[in-house]
N, C-alpha and C positions, 0 to 999 in steps of 0.2 A: 504495499501500498506506499510506506515512503513513495519509490519507484514515481509513480503516478502523482504523485503528490507534487513532489520535486522537479515533476516536468513545466520546459516553457512553457506549455497550451496550461493548466491543470488555472490561473489565474484565472481564466476566461472561465461559466458555469457550465456552458455550457460544453466547451467541448471536455468536460470533466467528466460529462454526464453521461454520452456519448461515448465516451472513454472507457466507463464502466459496463456503459450496454455490449461490447463490441466484446471486455470480459468473460466478462456472462454468457455472454454464445460462443465464446472461446472454444471451451472443453477442452481442451489442457494442459490436467496442472502441469506437470508433470515440464514446463516449456515455454509456462505464465509468462518466467522472467525477458525472453527472449520478443515473449510477445511482444509486453511492457513501453520495453527501451525503442521498439521496430517499428511504434507508435508515432505518423507524424505529429507537428512541434504548432501546426498550425490550423481552426478550425479548415479553415478551405483542405488542406491537405488532410485534416482532417477524417473530412465528408468524400473528397476524392479516395480514399483507402477505400473508406466505411459500402463507397459504393463499385466499388472496383472489385470487395472480394465478396455482394450482394448479386454480382453480376456470371460471377467464375462459378458463383456454387447455385445456381440457376438455368436447373439442365432445357429447362422449358420456351427461355428465352421470355419470362415474363414481367420481369422486372424493361425491358429494351419498349415489351409492348404498354406496359402504364407510360413509359416516358414518352411518345407517339402518338399518344391517343392527349395526355397533356398537353404536345404540339399543337397540336390539330384544334385544341378546343380552344372558342372565343374568347377564353379565362385568360388565355394565354398570351393576349395580346396589350392584358386591362398591368402585364406587372417585366423588367425586366427579366433578360436572358437568364440563367446561370451566369454564363460564362466574362458579363457583364457583377455581377455580384463579388 
């Protein structure tokens, strides 16, 4: 836990919450320290890390389908693209 709290991103509550959730679903206790060290220090990089994990684990491409539906949604025009965040 000290390693996680000492990370540069831990000052951001959302980063800390997402990191804890990543650790909860990680599942390999023997390598948890290495996994904590591999977590990116910025929120943007952590979100990319999580999305990459989700898409790699998604055998039926459901994540891609959801993103495409979001892009096709009329609500998308109201919000800036993720690349601008």
